[in-house]
Residue frames as qw, qx, qy, qz and C-alpha x, y, z in Angstrom:
[[0.609, 0.707, -0.239, -0.268, -260.60, 56.90, -83.04],
 [0.921, -0.145, 0.286, 0.223, -258.58, 53.95, -84.27],
 [0.423, -0.425, 0.457, 0.657, -255.33, 54.05, -86.23],
 [0.343, 0.326, 0.666, 0.576, -257.06, 53.77, -89.63],
 [0.033, 0.889, 0.450, 0.077, -259.59, 56.45, -88.94],
 [0.341, -0.750, 0.127, 0.553, -256.66, 58.79, -87.86],
 [0.384, -0.123, 0.585, 0.703, -255.08, 58.25, -91.29],
 [0.182, 0.594, 0.687, 0.377, -258.36, 58.87, -93.11],
 [0.124, -0.918, -0.352, 0.132, -259.18, 62.09, -91.18],
 [0.353, -0.740, 0.199, 0.537, -255.75, 63.59, -91.46],
 [0.637, 0.754, -0.007, -0.160, -255.41, 62.87, -95.19],
 [0.091, -0.732, 0.661, 0.139, -251.93, 61.45, -94.97],
 [0.343, -0.073, 0.933, 0.086, -252.93, 58.06, -96.38],
 [0.566, 0.124, -0.422, -0.697, -255.07, 56.62, -99.15],
 [0.572, -0.031, 0.733, -0.367, -257.53, 53.92, -97.91],
 [0.368, 0.242, -0.722, -0.534, -258.00, 51.18, -100.50],
 [0.653, 0.043, 0.617, -0.437, -261.00, 48.84, -100.33],
 [0.123, 0.229, -0.831, -0.492, -260.79, 46.02, -102.89],
 [0.683, 0.132, 0.289, -0.657, -264.35, 45.11, -103.79],
 [0.751, 0.128, 0.641, 0.092, -263.47, 42.56, -106.53],
 [0.663, 0.590, 0.323, 0.328, -262.38, 42.32, -110.16],
 [0.442, 0.294, -0.012, 0.847, -261.12, 45.86, -110.97],
 [0.317, -0.800, -0.275, -0.429, -263.58, 47.61, -108.53],
 [0.539, -0.111, -0.455, 0.700, -261.69, 49.49, -105.86],
 [0.188, -0.930, -0.275, -0.158, -262.86, 52.20, -103.47],
 [0.574, 0.178, -0.205, 0.773, -260.24, 54.84, -102.81],
 [0.315, -0.905, -0.287, -0.015, -260.55, 57.30, -99.89],
 [0.487, 0.186, -0.209, 0.827, -258.27, 60.33, -99.23],
 [0.063, 0.097, 0.341, -0.933, -259.58, 62.37, -96.40],
 [0.499, 0.392, 0.432, -0.641, -263.06, 63.47, -97.40],
 [0.487, 0.470, -0.468, -0.569, -262.57, 62.40, -101.10],
 [0.675, -0.018, 0.729, -0.112, -263.96, 59.09, -102.30],
 [0.441, 0.479, -0.501, -0.570, -263.43, 57.53, -105.72],
 [0.811, 0.049, 0.562, -0.154, -264.60, 54.28, -107.21],
 [0.074, 0.462, -0.705, -0.533, -262.92, 52.47, -110.08],
 [0.359, 0.112, -0.816, -0.438, -264.44, 50.27, -112.75],
 [0.557, -0.095, 0.492, -0.662, -267.83, 49.51, -111.01],
 [0.537, 0.063, -0.791, -0.285, -268.62, 45.72, -111.38],
 [0.434, -0.187, 0.590, -0.655, -271.42, 44.42, -109.02],
 [0.777, 0.050, -0.493, -0.388, -272.58, 41.37, -110.81],
 [0.705, -0.452, 0.445, -0.316, -272.97, 38.45, -108.48],
 [0.243, -0.304, 0.909, 0.149, -271.26, 35.00, -108.61],
 [0.428, 0.287, 0.856, 0.049, -272.81, 33.04, -111.47],
 [0.388, 0.822, 0.244, -0.337, -274.08, 35.99, -113.45],
 [0.722, 0.286, 0.366, 0.512, -272.74, 36.67, -116.87],
 [0.108, -0.694, 0.121, 0.702, -270.82, 39.73, -118.03],
 [0.693, 0.658, 0.285, 0.076, -271.37, 40.75, -121.72],
 [0.496, -0.497, 0.313, 0.639, -268.00, 41.41, -123.39],
 [0.344, 0.665, -0.226, -0.624, -269.35, 42.31, -126.81],
 [0.443, 0.427, -0.669, -0.418, -269.72, 40.47, -130.12],
 [0.855, -0.116, -0.383, -0.331, -271.66, 37.66, -128.49],
 [0.539, 0.217, -0.688, 0.435, -269.03, 36.88, -125.93],
 [0.608, -0.683, -0.016, -0.404, -270.17, 36.23, -122.36],
 [0.456, 0.258, -0.740, 0.421, -268.12, 35.31, -119.24],
 [0.661, -0.573, -0.455, -0.165, -269.43, 33.97, -116.03],
 [0.099, -0.746, 0.423, -0.504, -268.45, 35.59, -112.72],
 [0.720, -0.027, -0.665, 0.198, -266.73, 33.30, -110.29],
 [0.322, -0.057, -0.532, 0.781, -266.52, 35.63, -107.31],
 [0.160, -0.820, -0.550, -0.027, -268.97, 37.69, -105.23],
 [0.197, 0.658, -0.098, 0.720, -268.36, 41.49, -104.88],
 [0.362, -0.121, -0.661, 0.646, -267.47, 42.53, -101.37],
 [0.178, 0.354, 0.330, -0.857, -269.99, 45.36, -101.45],
 [0.340, 0.617, 0.685, 0.185, -273.30, 45.63, -103.31],
 [0.217, 0.440, 0.230, 0.841, -273.86, 48.73, -105.31],
 [0.380, -0.772, -0.312, -0.402, -276.44, 49.90, -102.76],
 [0.736, -0.577, -0.170, 0.312, -273.86, 49.71, -99.93],
 [0.561, 0.333, -0.015, 0.758, -271.46, 52.27, -101.48],
 [0.245, -0.580, -0.311, 0.712, -270.62, 55.47, -99.67],
 [0.339, 0.902, 0.119, -0.241, -271.21, 58.86, -101.27],
 [0.764, 0.101, 0.324, 0.549, -268.88, 59.08, -104.30],
 [0.045, -0.740, 0.114, 0.662, -266.98, 62.09, -105.57],
 [0.467, 0.586, -0.457, -0.480, -266.27, 60.48, -108.87],
 [0.918, 0.058, 0.392, 0.031, -265.94, 57.19, -110.78],
 [0.040, 0.646, -0.639, -0.415, -262.78, 56.41, -112.78],
 [0.890, 0.259, 0.344, -0.148, -263.72, 54.00, -115.60],
 [0.388, -0.424, 0.634, 0.518, -260.94, 52.51, -117.73],
 [0.202, 0.094, -0.697, -0.682, -263.21, 51.35, -120.49],
 [0.672, 0.041, 0.152, -0.724, -266.74, 50.27, -121.30],
 [0.413, 0.140, -0.893, -0.114, -266.63, 46.43, -120.89],
 [0.698, -0.449, -0.360, -0.426, -269.22, 44.30, -119.06],
 [0.773, -0.327, -0.421, 0.343, -266.83, 43.30, -116.27],
 [0.344, -0.030, -0.220, 0.912, -265.97, 46.93, -115.55],
 [0.336, 0.081, 0.078, -0.935, -269.32, 48.61, -116.16],
 [0.023, -0.194, -0.972, -0.127, -272.13, 46.23, -115.76],
 [0.284, -0.543, -0.563, -0.554, -276.01, 46.35, -115.83],
 [0.491, -0.672, -0.497, 0.244, -276.20, 46.75, -111.98],
 [0.355, -0.307, -0.009, 0.883, -273.78, 49.71, -112.13],
 [0.005, 0.242, 0.484, 0.841, -275.81, 51.22, -114.96],
 [0.391, -0.613, -0.605, -0.323, -279.20, 50.88, -113.10],
 [0.593, -0.671, -0.423, 0.138, -278.25, 51.64, -109.65],
 [0.503, -0.144, -0.124, 0.843, -275.34, 54.07, -109.47],
 [0.001, 0.768, 0.281, -0.575, -276.10, 57.71, -108.79],
 [0.578, 0.605, 0.372, 0.403, -276.56, 59.30, -112.28],
 [0.044, 0.992, -0.006, 0.121, -275.22, 62.61, -111.02],
 [0.698, -0.543, 0.295, 0.362, -271.78, 61.25, -110.01],
 [0.326, 0.780, -0.444, -0.296, -269.02, 62.55, -112.33],
 [0.930, 0.026, 0.326, 0.169, -267.38, 59.74, -114.40],
 [0.057, 0.791, -0.507, -0.339, -263.92, 60.17, -115.77],
 [0.816, 0.112, 0.563, 0.072, -263.32, 57.80, -118.70],
 [0.409, -0.022, 0.594, 0.692, -262.35, 57.44, -122.33],
 [0.302, 0.244, -0.163, -0.907, -264.01, 59.68, -124.97],
 [0.376, -0.032, -0.851, -0.366, -265.53, 56.51, -126.39],
 [0.295, -0.382, -0.842, 0.241, -267.15, 55.45, -123.17],
 [0.005, -0.344, -0.321, 0.883, -268.16, 59.06, -122.23],
 [0.351, 0.072, -0.432, -0.828, -270.18, 59.51, -125.40],
 [0.475, -0.211, -0.811, -0.268, -272.10, 56.30, -124.78],
 [0.253, -0.348, -0.728, 0.533, -272.59, 56.84, -121.02],
 [0.159, 0.292, 0.124, -0.935, -274.13, 60.38, -121.77],
 [0.416, 0.112, -0.448, -0.784, -276.19, 59.51, -124.83],
 [0.594, -0.119, -0.736, -0.304, -277.48, 56.04, -123.99],
 [0.550, -0.292, -0.717, 0.315, -277.28, 55.61, -120.25],
 [0.246, -0.860, -0.280, -0.348, -278.08, 59.17, -119.02],
 [0.637, -0.541, -0.130, 0.534, -274.95, 59.75, -116.98],
 [0.335, 0.894, 0.177, 0.241, -274.60, 63.34, -118.01],
 [0.254, -0.912, 0.323, 0.010, -271.65, 64.38, -115.79],
 [0.909, -0.032, 0.306, 0.283, -269.25, 62.18, -117.71],
 [0.072, 0.878, -0.348, -0.319, -265.87, 63.56, -118.94],
 [0.934, 0.299, 0.079, 0.178, -263.99, 61.86, -121.83],
 [0.305, -0.834, 0.363, 0.281, -260.27, 62.28, -121.26],
 [0.786, 0.550, -0.268, 0.089, -257.92, 61.82, -124.20],
 [0.864, -0.115, -0.208, 0.444, -254.45, 60.44, -123.32],
 [0.475, 0.056, -0.224, 0.849, -252.41, 62.78, -121.09],
 [0.218, -0.565, -0.161, -0.779, -255.41, 65.03, -120.39],
 [0.312, -0.150, -0.750, 0.563, -256.23, 65.68, -116.75],
 [0.370, -0.638, -0.329, -0.589, -259.07, 66.78, -114.58],
 [0.209, 0.142, -0.665, 0.703, -258.96, 67.93, -110.87],
 [0.517, -0.623, -0.483, -0.334, -261.63, 67.36, -108.28],
 [0.123, 0.329, -0.528, 0.773, -261.59, 69.06, -104.88],
 [0.578, -0.600, -0.461, -0.306, -263.42, 68.56, -101.63],
 [0.620, -0.782, -0.068, -0.024, -263.01, 70.12, -98.21],
 [0.248, -0.871, 0.415, 0.093, -259.37, 71.19, -98.69],
 [0.527, -0.279, 0.741, 0.309, -258.03, 68.17, -100.62],
 [0.602, 0.587, -0.206, -0.501, -257.87, 67.26, -104.25],
 [0.702, -0.057, 0.656, 0.271, -257.19, 64.51, -106.77],
 [0.357, 0.633, -0.366, -0.581, -255.93, 65.12, -110.24],
 [0.798, 0.107, 0.593, 0.013, -256.77, 62.30, -112.60],
 [0.197, 0.638, -0.513, -0.539, -254.67, 62.05, -115.83],
 [0.930, 0.282, 0.153, -0.180, -255.57, 59.61, -118.62],
 [0.271, -0.579, 0.714, 0.284, -252.64, 57.38, -119.55],
 [0.479, 0.352, -0.672, -0.441, -251.95, 55.04, -122.45],
 [0.618, -0.092, 0.726, -0.287, -253.44, 51.58, -122.58],
 [0.485, 0.319, -0.620, -0.528, -253.89, 48.80, -125.18],
 [0.795, -0.103, 0.414, -0.431, -256.46, 46.09, -124.61],
 [0.933, 0.230, 0.275, 0.038, -255.07, 43.86, -127.53],
 [0.390, -0.493, 0.501, 0.595, -251.88, 43.35, -129.41],
 [0.370, 0.254, 0.747, 0.491, -253.49, 42.42, -132.75],
 [0.096, 0.085, -0.145, -0.981, -254.76, 45.44, -134.82],
 [0.408, -0.279, -0.679, -0.544, -257.92, 43.63, -135.93],
 [0.462, -0.452, -0.718, 0.258, -258.73, 42.65, -132.30],
 [0.193, -0.221, -0.265, 0.918, -258.17, 46.26, -131.18],
 [0.282, -0.124, -0.335, -0.891, -261.04, 47.39, -133.53],
 [0.559, -0.402, -0.674, -0.267, -263.48, 44.81, -131.81],
 [0.522, -0.447, -0.550, 0.475, -262.54, 45.92, -128.19],
 [0.063, -0.975, -0.182, -0.111, -263.43, 49.24, -126.63],
 [0.395, 0.619, -0.341, 0.586, -260.56, 51.70, -126.21],
 [0.722, -0.537, -0.356, 0.253, -258.98, 51.57, -122.74],
 [0.141, 0.805, -0.281, 0.503, -257.05, 54.05, -120.62],
 [0.608, -0.208, -0.535, 0.548, -254.78, 53.79, -117.66],
 [0.128, -0.893, -0.129, -0.411, -254.86, 56.69, -115.14],
 [0.452, 0.066, -0.509, 0.730, -252.60, 58.46, -112.68],
 [0.399, -0.818, -0.350, -0.223, -254.46, 59.69, -109.63],
 [0.430, 0.254, -0.394, 0.772, -252.53, 62.41, -107.68],
 [0.472, -0.728, -0.496, -0.030, -253.80, 63.05, -104.20],
 [0.445, 0.032, -0.288, 0.847, -252.88, 66.07, -102.11],
 [0.033, -0.578, -0.415, 0.702, -253.93, 69.30, -100.41],
 [0.412, 0.807, 0.414, 0.084, -256.13, 71.60, -102.67],
 [0.241, 0.961, -0.114, 0.071, -253.87, 73.73, -104.76],
 [0.380, -0.732, 0.561, 0.073, -250.72, 72.10, -103.41],
 [0.288, 0.460, -0.814, -0.208, -248.26, 69.48, -104.62],
 [0.847, -0.091, -0.426, -0.305, -249.22, 65.83, -104.80],
 [0.484, -0.558, 0.605, -0.297, -248.76, 63.75, -101.59],
 [0.582, -0.073, 0.809, 0.042, -249.35, 60.39, -103.34],
 [0.466, 0.379, -0.511, -0.615, -249.45, 59.11, -106.95],
 [0.636, 0.042, 0.736, -0.229, -251.59, 56.13, -107.65],
 [0.258, 0.346, -0.655, -0.621, -251.39, 54.41, -111.03],
 [0.760, 0.215, 0.520, -0.326, -254.37, 52.39, -112.34],
 [0.285, -0.238, 0.747, 0.552, -253.28, 50.25, -115.25],
 [0.711, 0.351, -0.028, -0.609, -256.71, 49.54, -116.85],
 [0.894, 0.123, 0.431, 0.000, -256.97, 46.55, -119.05],
 [0.345, 0.826, -0.400, -0.196, -253.75, 46.88, -120.87],
 [0.955, 0.125, -0.053, 0.262, -251.20, 44.60, -122.32],
 [0.496, -0.618, 0.244, 0.559, -247.51, 45.26, -121.70],
 [0.641, 0.610, 0.269, 0.380, -246.31, 47.34, -124.68],
 [0.519, 0.061, -0.084, 0.848, -243.59, 50.04, -125.33],
 [0.097, -0.677, -0.285, -0.672, -246.21, 52.87, -125.21],
 [0.627, -0.734, -0.260, 0.006, -246.46, 52.50, -121.42],
 [0.687, -0.064, -0.158, 0.706, -242.80, 53.52, -121.12],
 [0.107, 0.557, 0.082, 0.820, -243.83, 57.25, -121.54],
 [0.564, -0.742, -0.310, -0.190, -245.62, 57.14, -118.20],
 [0.755, -0.430, -0.122, 0.480, -242.31, 57.00, -116.39],
 [0.438, 0.235, 0.132, 0.858, -241.02, 59.90, -118.42],
 [0.162, -0.618, -0.251, -0.727, -243.95, 62.10, -117.53],
 [0.668, -0.658, -0.035, -0.346, -244.51, 61.05, -113.92],
 [0.017, -0.516, 0.792, -0.326, -241.97, 60.24, -111.17],
 [0.292, -0.046, -0.955, 0.021, -242.51, 56.76, -109.76],
 [0.572, -0.496, -0.263, -0.598, -245.94, 56.12, -108.46],
 [0.346, -0.418, 0.663, -0.517, -246.41, 55.36, -104.76],
 [0.603, 0.085, 0.745, -0.271, -248.95, 52.60, -105.64],
 [0.310, 0.239, -0.644, -0.657, -249.55, 50.73, -108.88],
 [0.665, 0.159, 0.578, -0.445, -252.91, 48.95, -109.17],
 [0.094, 0.345, -0.782, -0.510, -252.37, 46.34, -111.91],
 [0.831, 0.199, 0.117, -0.506, -255.08, 44.62, -113.90],
 [0.147, -0.377, 0.899, 0.167, -253.97, 41.06, -114.36],
 [0.759, 0.232, 0.415, -0.445, -255.84, 37.78, -115.05],
 [0.130, -0.230, 0.826, 0.498, -254.34, 36.95, -118.53],
 [0.610, 0.412, 0.392, -0.552, -257.86, 37.23, -119.98],
 [0.187, -0.190, 0.824, 0.500, -258.13, 34.93, -122.92],
 [0.608, 0.381, 0.050, -0.695, -260.73, 35.25, -125.69],
 [0.880, 0.252, 0.403, 0.001, -261.79, 32.49, -128.12],
 [0.677, 0.703, -0.106, 0.189, -259.04, 31.88, -130.54],
 [0.807, -0.212, -0.193, 0.516, -256.38, 32.13, -127.80],
 [0.220, 0.649, -0.052, 0.726, -256.05, 35.96, -127.90],
 [0.516, -0.425, -0.480, 0.568, -254.81, 37.30, -124.60],
 [0.081, 0.742, 0.275, 0.605, -256.26, 40.80, -123.82],
 [0.380, -0.879, 0.164, -0.237, -255.06, 41.63, -120.32],
 [0.152, 0.647, -0.711, 0.228, -251.64, 41.16, -118.62],
 [0.880, -0.178, -0.433, 0.077, -250.80, 37.70, -117.28],
 [0.644, -0.743, -0.017, 0.180, -248.79, 37.45, -114.05],
 [0.724, -0.046, 0.200, 0.659, -245.48, 37.55, -115.90],
 [0.243, 0.610, 0.272, 0.703, -246.36, 40.67, -117.98],
 [0.362, -0.881, -0.200, -0.229, -247.76, 42.40, -114.76],
 [0.730, -0.555, 0.053, 0.394, -244.51, 41.78, -112.88],
 [0.560, 0.159, 0.258, 0.771, -242.42, 43.07, -115.83],
 [0.013, 0.790, 0.268, 0.552, -244.65, 46.28, -115.95],
 [0.579, -0.808, -0.088, 0.070, -244.04, 46.75, -112.21],
 [0.745, -0.227, 0.182, 0.600, -240.30, 46.36, -112.89],
 [0.365, 0.437, 0.310, 0.761, -240.37, 49.03, -115.72],
 [0.170, -0.808, -0.206, -0.525, -242.54, 51.60, -113.80],
 [0.466, 0.125, -0.576, 0.660, -240.74, 50.96, -110.48],
 [0.410, -0.698, -0.117, -0.576, -243.60, 51.97, -108.08],
 [0.159, -0.471, 0.682, -0.537, -243.09, 51.92, -104.28],
 [0.466, 0.028, 0.805, -0.366, -245.99, 49.48, -103.84],
 [0.326, 0.068, -0.709, -0.622, -248.08, 47.23, -106.06],
 [0.547, 0.104, 0.619, -0.554, -251.59, 45.99, -105.63],
 [0.042, 0.007, -0.869, -0.493, -252.74, 43.21, -108.02],
 [0.550, 0.289, 0.434, -0.652, -256.47, 43.18, -109.02],
 [0.691, 0.479, -0.200, -0.504, -258.58, 41.72, -111.85],
 [0.236, 0.340, -0.909, -0.040, -257.62, 38.02, -111.45],
 [0.063, -0.087, -0.974, 0.199, -259.71, 34.94, -110.81],
 [0.380, 0.274, 0.378, -0.799, -263.11, 36.80, -111.07],
 [0.714, 0.450, -0.010, -0.536, -264.32, 35.53, -114.49],
 [0.915, 0.072, 0.390, 0.079, -264.02, 32.29, -116.55],
 [0.641, 0.737, -0.043, 0.210, -262.01, 34.10, -119.20],
 [0.147, -0.854, 0.468, -0.173, -259.22, 34.92, -116.69],
 [0.964, 0.083, -0.245, 0.065, -256.52, 32.10, -117.05],
 [0.478, 0.418, -0.492, 0.596, -253.51, 33.56, -115.20],
 [0.612, -0.661, -0.427, 0.077, -253.81, 33.04, -111.36],
 [0.201, -0.947, 0.169, -0.183, -252.48, 35.48, -108.90],
 [0.821, -0.428, 0.292, 0.239, -249.87, 32.87, -107.80],
 [0.753, 0.360, 0.189, 0.517, -248.01, 33.37, -111.14],
 [0.093, 0.883, -0.048, 0.458, -247.75, 37.11, -110.55],
 [0.611, -0.760, 0.205, -0.086, -246.59, 36.60, -106.93],
 [0.905, -0.100, 0.238, 0.338, -243.91, 34.04, -108.05],
 [0.591, 0.565, 0.155, 0.555, -242.61, 36.30, -110.80],
 [0.141, -0.920, 0.083, -0.357, -242.58, 39.42, -108.57],
 [0.768, -0.570, 0.271, 0.109, -240.49, 37.35, -106.02],
 [0.868, 0.145, 0.239, 0.410, -238.19, 36.11, -108.77],
 [0.423, 0.649, 0.087, 0.627, -237.37, 39.60, -110.04],
 [0.393, -0.072, -0.426, 0.812, -236.95, 41.06, -106.54],
 [0.237, -0.345, -0.097, -0.903, -240.24, 42.98, -106.25],
 [0.502, -0.355, -0.789, -0.020, -241.97, 40.62, -103.82],
 [0.306, -0.363, -0.538, 0.696, -241.66, 43.02, -100.87],
 [0.100, 0.048, -0.105, -0.988, -243.50, 45.64, -102.75],
 [0.353, -0.307, -0.726, -0.504, -246.72, 43.69, -103.19],
 [0.391, -0.173, 0.424, -0.798, -249.67, 44.42, -101.02],
 [0.169, -0.118, -0.971, -0.117, -251.39, 41.25, -100.13],
 [0.381, 0.185, 0.348, -0.836, -254.90, 42.65, -100.08],
 [0.121, 0.193, 0.940, 0.255, -257.40, 40.06, -101.24],
 [0.257, -0.469, -0.529, -0.659, -261.04, 40.43, -102.30],
 [0.506, -0.729, -0.414, -0.205, -263.05, 42.31, -99.68],
 [0.645, -0.436, -0.234, 0.583, -259.97, 43.46, -97.76],
 [0.114, 0.985, 0.040, 0.127, -258.71, 46.98, -97.24],
 [0.727, -0.007, -0.113, 0.678, -255.24, 48.49, -97.17],
 [0.147, -0.971, -0.040, 0.184, -254.19, 51.79, -95.60],
 [0.740, 0.299, 0.083, 0.597, -251.33, 53.16, -97.81],
 [0.326, -0.795, -0.113, 0.499, -249.49, 56.03, -96.03],
 [0.443, 0.893, -0.044, 0.066, -248.12, 58.94, -98.11],
 [0.376, -0.782, 0.484, 0.117, -244.84, 58.79, -96.31],
 [0.581, 0.579, -0.536, -0.199, -242.33, 57.26, -98.73],
 [0.164, 0.389, -0.880, 0.218, -240.85, 54.83, -96.18],
 [0.547, -0.106, 0.533, -0.637, -244.01, 53.70, -94.52],
 [0.036, 0.025, 0.980, 0.192, -245.58, 50.27, -95.03],
 [0.567, -0.198, -0.335, -0.726, -249.11, 49.58, -96.18],
 [0.255, -0.075, 0.810, -0.524, -251.31, 47.99, -93.58],
 [0.436, -0.164, -0.712, -0.525, -253.97, 45.38, -94.68],
 [0.193, 0.027, 0.751, -0.631, -257.00, 44.87, -92.53]]
């Protein structure tokens, strides 16, 4: 048994596999979650609504058919680069999906994913398997700054994933930002939850026609990390689509500038990171 298998079997670490875009496999002992399933291939187009298409520039590290057994899917919102036609067709329709009430209604009624739970902000749901659990709490998120644009884009949620023994206290808190901009409503996260062990931040500075930016760019992402003060930070959702205009290098430079560079996990597309629950332990990328 190698070092990484030891962590996975003893449940004292979360194993993170970055598949691409905002799609991440998270394993804690026997529990496995998938975030924002996007399995379009390089050159294929994601439909972002209202006639807007964006071409994928990267290849997912796993195909949808190569996924392990899933305990649940955490879906931040119903957008073509987070829930695509390959996910819709090929994912197991019996897997629970935790998402926004808006996405849940559509997934149940239109796509036949009947074990879908719509979580309003601050609502939580706990999943257990073989002596461990994860509690998923829906958090605030705002996909657009302009009120008119907010009406055109699907509602979005962040989430806090708390991993630990079944019925026991959390051993690790993992924050998923979802496709949000930096805004004051995110401050309440720090009031309700002690600092996360790991913040997975959706970056990319996604720019729509007319110049509207609808996801955090590198500078905003670094500022959110400063405000939330997590132990470690994993940047995702950058460089995958033509609408993404803020490269990872901007985030890394800004994180360095404000003194957070040593918290960033340098886990690129297709790589894995083992994130120990112990507060002082470093993440290991492999």
